[in-house]
N, C-alpha and C positions, 0 to 999 in steps of 0.2 A: 748330133743327138737326134734320134727319131722323134717324130711328133707324138703327142699323147695318144692319138687314135692308133698310130702304128705300134706303139708299145702295148696298148690294150689288145690289139689283134695278135700280136706275137706271143702273148701269154696264154698258156693252156689253163682255162678256168674249169672249176669242178662242177659236176652236175649239182643241181640245187638240192637234191636229196642228201648228198654228202655234206653240204653246208649245213642243212637242217640238223643232221645227226651230230655234227660237231657242236652246234649251238645247244643241243639237248632238246630239240623240238621233235616230237614224234611224227612219223610220216603221215599219220592220219590227220594231223593238224595243218598240213601244208596243201595248198591248191596250186599246182604248177601252172605257170604261164610260159609255156615253152620249156626249154632245157635248163635255163640259168636264172630264172626268177620265179617267185611264187608269192601268193598271198598266205598269211598266217591266220588260221581260225583260232583266235585267242580264247574262245570258249572251250576249246579242247586242251588248253594248257592248265597246269596246276596253278590254282589261284592263291598260293601261299604268300607269305611276307616277301618283301622286296629287299634282299640282302645286299644287292650290288651297290657299289660306290659310283656316284654320278660325277663325271668330269666335264666341265663346260670349256669349250674352246671359243674364245672371242678374239678381238684384235684391236689395233689402233684404228683410227679413221682411215677408210680406204682412199687410195690415190690411183691415178692411172698407171703408176709404177707396179702395182700389184702387191698383195700381202700373202696370199696363199693360205687362207684360213681353212678351207675345205681340205686342201692338200695336207695341211698340218694335222687336221683331225684324222685323216686316213693314216698318215704316217705314224701318229701316236698310237692309234688302235693296233696297228701292225707291230709296233715296237713293244707295247704291253704284252701282246701275244708272244712275242719273241722271248721276253724275259720270264715267261711261264705264267702269266696272269690270264685267266679265262675272261676274254674281252669281247664285247659287241660294240659296234659302231652304229650311231643313230643320226641320220642326216635328213635334211629336207629334200623333197623332189624338185628338180629344176623346172622352171617355168619356160614355156616356149618363147615368151617375150624376150628375155635376155639371150636365149640361145640363138635366136634369129636377129637380135639387136646388136649387143655389144660383146657379150662374153663368148658366144659360140659354143658353149658347153659348160657344165657345172658339176662335174663328177671327180674333182681333184685333178692331178696332173703328174706327168712323169711316171715314176714307179710307185706313186701313192695315189691310186685311183680305185673307185668302185666300178664294177663291171656287171653286166654288159653296158658299156658306156653309151653306145648309140641308142640302145633301147631306153635307158634311163633318161637320156636327154630329149628323146623324141617320143612322146605319147606314153611311154612306159606301160603301166597296166590300166591306163585310162582314168585314173583318179581325178585329174583336173577337168577332164571332159564331163565326168559325172557331177562335179561341183558346179561347173558352168551350167549344165542342164538343170540342176535343181534350183539354182539361183534364178535362172531365166524363166523356169516354170512359175515360180512365185510372181515374177514380174508380169507374165502373161495373165495369170489369174487375177491380179489386181486390175489390169486394164479391162479384162472381161467382165469383172464385177461392176465396174463403173459403166461399161457399155450397156449392160442389162439392167440398169435402173438405179445402181448405187444405193442399195438398201442400207448400207452402213454409214451413209452420209459423209463419205470421205471428201475432204477438201482437196481437189485435184492439184491445187497450188502447193499443197503441203505433202505430196507423196515424195518420200525420200529414198525409196527403193529404186535404184538404177539397175541397168543391165550390166553384164560382164562378158569379157572375151579374153582368152589367154594369148593375145597377140598385142604388141605395142602398136597402137593406132590412134594417133593424136586427133584424127578427123572425127572420132567418135566421142571425144570428151564431153561435148555439149551438142545435143541434137534436138530437133523438133520432131515429134513423133505423132502418129495417128493422123497424118494428112490424107486428103483424098476424099473427104466427104463422110457423111454419117455412118456408112457401112464399116468404116475403119476405126470407129471409136471417137473419143474426145481428144482433140489436139492439145498437146501440152509440151512444155520444155522438159527434157530429161538428159540422160547421157549414159556413158559406159565407163566402168572401171575395169582394170585388169583383174583377171580371176583371182590372183593371189591377194588382192585387196578385198575380196568378197567376205562378208560376214559369215557366209556358209563355209568358206575355207577355215576361218578362225574357229567356228563351231566344231567342225570335223577334227581340228587339231587339239581342241580343249575338252572334247567329250570323253567321258570315261567308258561308255559302252553305247549300244544301240538305243536303249531306252533313254539314256541321258541325251543322246544326239537328238531324238525326236522332241524331247522336252525343250531343249534349247532352240530348235527350229521353230517350235510353236511360239516362243517368246519374242521372236524377231519383230521389231516395230517397223512397219513399212510406211507409216505416215500418220496423219492426224485428221480427225473429223472437223467439221466446221466449228464445233465447240472446243477444239483443241484437245480432244481426248485421243490417246494413242490407239492405233489400230494394229493388230498383230497378225502374223501368219496363221495363228489358230483361228482367228475370226473368218478366214477364208477356207478353213479346213484344208489347208495346203500342206501342213506338217507331215501328214502320213505319206502322201505321194512323194514329197521331197525325201523323206527317210528311205523310201523304197529305192529311189535313184541312188542314194548314198550308201546303202547297206554293204555292197561289195567294196566300195572305195574306203569304207571305215576300217577294213582289215589291213594291217600293216604289210608292207612289201619286203620280202627277204631276198637279198642279193649277197655279194661278197666283194672283198677287196682283191687286188691282184695277188696277194699273198694268202688268200683263203680265209681271212678273218670274216666271220658272219657280220653282215650289215643290214640294218633295217632302214629303208629310205621311204619316208611317208609324210605327206603334207608339205606345204611350202609357202606359207605367208612371208612376204617381204618384211624386213625390219624397218625400212624407212617409212612405209605407209601402213603397216600392219604389225603384228606382234613378233614375227621373225623366228619362230621356233617350230621344230618338227612336232608330230602329234604326241599327246600325253599317252595314248594307248601304246605307241611304239616305244616310248621311253620306259613306261612301266613294264611292258613285256620284256624288254632287254634287261631291266634291273632284276626281274625274276629269274633270268636265265644265266646271267654272267656275274662275275665278281667285280668287273669294271665296265662301265658304260661311258663311251666317249660321245658327246654330242656337241653341236655348235649352235650359235645364235647369229643371226645375220648382221652384216656390216660391223661397225665398231662397237665397243662396249657401251658407249653412250646411248646406243639404240638397242641392239640385240640383247646384250647382257642385262641391261636395266629391265627390259620387258620380260626376259626369261625369269628374272628374279621376282619382279613385282606383279606379273600376270600369271605366267605358267606355274612357277613354283608355289605361288600363293593359292591358286585354284586347285592344283593337283596334290598339294601337301608334300612337295619334294624338297630335299635339303641337299644341295650340291656339296661334294666333298672337297673339290679343288677347282681352280680356274687357270687356264692357260691363256696368256695374252700374246698373240702373234704379232711380231714386228719384223720389219725388214730394213736393211740399210738404205735401200732405194727410197722407200716411203718416208723414212725420217729425213732424208736429204731434201725431199720435196717439201716436207713440213718446215725444213730449215731454209727454204727459199731457192732451191736449185731447180732449174727447168728440167723437164723429162729428157730432153735431148742431151743434157750435160751430166747425166747420172753416172756414166761409166768411170769417170776419173775419181781418184781418192779425194775425199773432202771430210776429214774428221770434224772440222769446225761446224759444218752443215749438219752432220749427224747430231752433234751436241746441241745445236740450236733447235733442231727438230725434235729432240728428245723430250721437250716439254709436253708433246702430245702423248708420248708413252707414259710419262710421269702422271699426267692427268688420269689416264685410264687405270694405272696402278692405284692411285688414290681413290678412284671411284669404286673399284672392286673391294677395296678395304672397307668402304662404307657398309657393305653387306655382310661383313664378318667371315668371308671365305678366303682361305689362303690361296696365293697365286704364284705362278712362275711365268717368266717370259720365255717364249720360244722364238729364237732368231732364225727365221727362214732364210737360209743362206743362198745367195745368187752367185754365179761364177765371177762377177766383177767385184764382189765385196773383198776388201782387204782386211788383214788381221787387225790393223789399227782401228778400222771402222767397227769391226765386230767387238773389239775390246771396249770401245767407247760406249756401245749399247750396254754391255755387261756392267760397266762402271756406273752408268746412269741407273740401272735397275738396282744394283747393290747399294747405291746411295739412298735408295728408298726402301730398303729392307727386303728386296726380292732377288732371288737368283735368276740367272739367265742361262739357257742351254742353246748352243749353236746346233742347228738341225740341217741335215742334208738328205731328207727323205725323198725329195723330188728326184734326186739322182740315185740314191741308195736304198730306197724303200724303208721298211721298218728299222733296219740296222742303222740308218742315218738319224733316227730319233730315239735311240736307246738311252742316251743320257737324259733326255727329256722324260722318257717313260719312268726311269728310276726315280727322278725327282718328284714326278706326279704321284707315284705309288707311295713315296714317303710322306708327301703332303696329305694324301688321302687318309693317313692314319691319325692325323690331328683331329680331335673332336670338333665337329662343325659348330660354329656360332652364328649360322646363317639367320638373317632376319630381313624382311622386306624394308624398303626405304621409308614407307609411311604407313600409318594405321588406316584401317577401313573407315573409321569414324571421321577422318578429316574430310572437309568439303571438297567438291570436285575441282573448283578453281584453285583451292589451296594445294591440292595434289599436283596440279600442273605447275604451280609456283615452286613446289618443293623439288620436283625433278629439274626444273629450269635452274633453280638456284644451286642445288647441291651437286647435280651431275653436269649441267652445262656451264655453271658459274655465271649465269645471266644476272644482270643488275635488276631487271624487272620483266614482268610479263604484261603485254598490252593486248587487250581484247575489247571489241566494241560492245555497246549496250545490248545488241541482239544476242551475242554469245553469252553474256552474263545472265540475261533473262532466260535463255534456253537452259543453261545449267541449273538455274534456280527452279525451273519447272520440273526438270528431271529429278532433282533432289526432293521436291514436294511429292513426286509420284513414286518415290521409294527407291530410286536408283543412285542415291548419294553414296552408298557404301562401295560402289564399283571402283576398281582401279582405273587409271588413265593410260591410254596408248597414244603417245605423241608422234605424229607424222611430221617429219622434217627431213631436210637434206642429210644424207649420210656422210658427206664430205667434210663437214665442219661441226665442231661443238656448238656453233651458233646456227642461225637459220640462213646464213649467207654462205653458199658453197665455196666462195673464193677466200674466206677467212680461215686459214690453216693454223697449225700450232695449237695453242691453248688459250683462246680468247677469254677475257673476263669482262664483267660489267656491260655486256651487250644486251640488246632488247630482243626478247622472244615475242613475236607477233602471232597471235592466234586468230586466224581469219574465219574459221568455221569449226563447229563441233558436231560430231555424229554419234548417235547412241547405238551401240551394238549390244542390245539387251540379251540376245541369245548367247553371244560369245561371252558376255559378262565384263565389258569394259566400255569406256567412253573415249572416242577418238578425238584428239585435238589436232587440227590441220594447221600447220605453221608455215609462215613464209610463202615461198613460191612452189612448194612441193605439190605434185599432181598425183592423183590416184590412177591415172592412165598414162603411162610413159609413152614417149614417141620413139621412133627409130632414129639412130644417128645418121649423119651425112652419108657414111658408107656402112650400111648394115652388114652384119656377119652373114645374113642370108645370101648375099651376093656370091659368097665363096662356098656355099654348101650345095652339094649335088651328089649324083650317083655315077660311079665309074662303069667301064665296060663289063666288069665282073659283077655288077649289081651291088657294090659296096658303097656305103655312105662316105663321102669325103667332105672336108671343110670344118668338121667339128674339132675344136682345138684339143 
């Protein structure tokens, strides 16, 4: 079987003007970036109602065996197109961190990819660089203000705005800055997060338009005065310049699948440390153009789907029509205690043991009132008995399962899934978020921990409780919460697989994202600046004698 990049290169992709026409986007509204990708000027589109049906693709908890959520999203979109549904795909942009770290690429796989895959994985249209620059401009203006007299009386010990970089670099997690004497400012401790964890990324993905973007940027809380009063980006007059840097990045990016289904790839917050969804502008644009819009949320449903429902849908007024939960035999075997090296042999009992993880996600989706279907992403080593075991587990909990071979067969391999999704989407949505706005911030954290993670209790130190109380007193109590934790487990311990119950969720820190409109609770050992693995994917990436990129999966 050829590699993903070989498959992508062997496929003749359509000029972006052809893709735009297929999507119903007038040529005047696209701004080409080369031959095969373009920005969409949403201001030139018809701003009518949003008739499309929104389909969320989520998954069981990820394992090293792979689940293929993005691949399934692409395959489903192609399959819906194949059965005659006008469909658009909405995905997140890949971060350079995972591309050079572990994954080596994030545009799907096999015959279910978005293209041009090299461009999308590497710099794309520069959106992440714009976000990095806007974020770091604010950081520079903060330090410059302090250097020139600190008229706002900022307590430099309580500056919470760090810098960002879209590369995994553990050496930058905690730094001492402004060393070298008075000319370089006032020394203090700070650090870097990865760009996908930036509040600016979240703001871009949740903003409804350019005016809303600037309003959100202005609300960013960068730190506190000596009297504990919040200081915002507006106080530095930074919001205008930041909006200028982000104006082009705010426009969604149009590309296509290998089968020519129009795809919008825009924004890219991680779901383990941020809210894990593509931009609201991209989703709403697609809903205004297509009958069916397939989108995804990062990692498992305990993270991405919960945040999609409780943050994105709450803020944007979206009501998803159906949910697809991706599962694989291999991943369920790992949840059932099988080591990665031993996954090839048939083990129905391990699938059944690991099925508790799938069941937990089915139960969690049901909490939000949205109908679901299980997509079994088939691997060559899967046996009929193992596939039947997954279908039986799903059926026992009131959900159908469809075996999918889109990786090998493209859209045709997900046709059964597409027909089931189309049928589910006709059922009137009973969607509702998990908790009310009026609930207290810590009570919201406890609600997610208890109902989604099945934790016994949430633990947090006095400083966390005091900070949450101050934010509530300042008027931020109605915000939703965004819990940052390991993606590998329902608990905060990545080694605990399956479906743990009565565990403890430890909140070690909370951060206010006033512009994005949520409060981040950082749990366990999760870090907002990942490190590279022992053997990073970057070691295998290069350019061949013909000038072609090699090593992207």
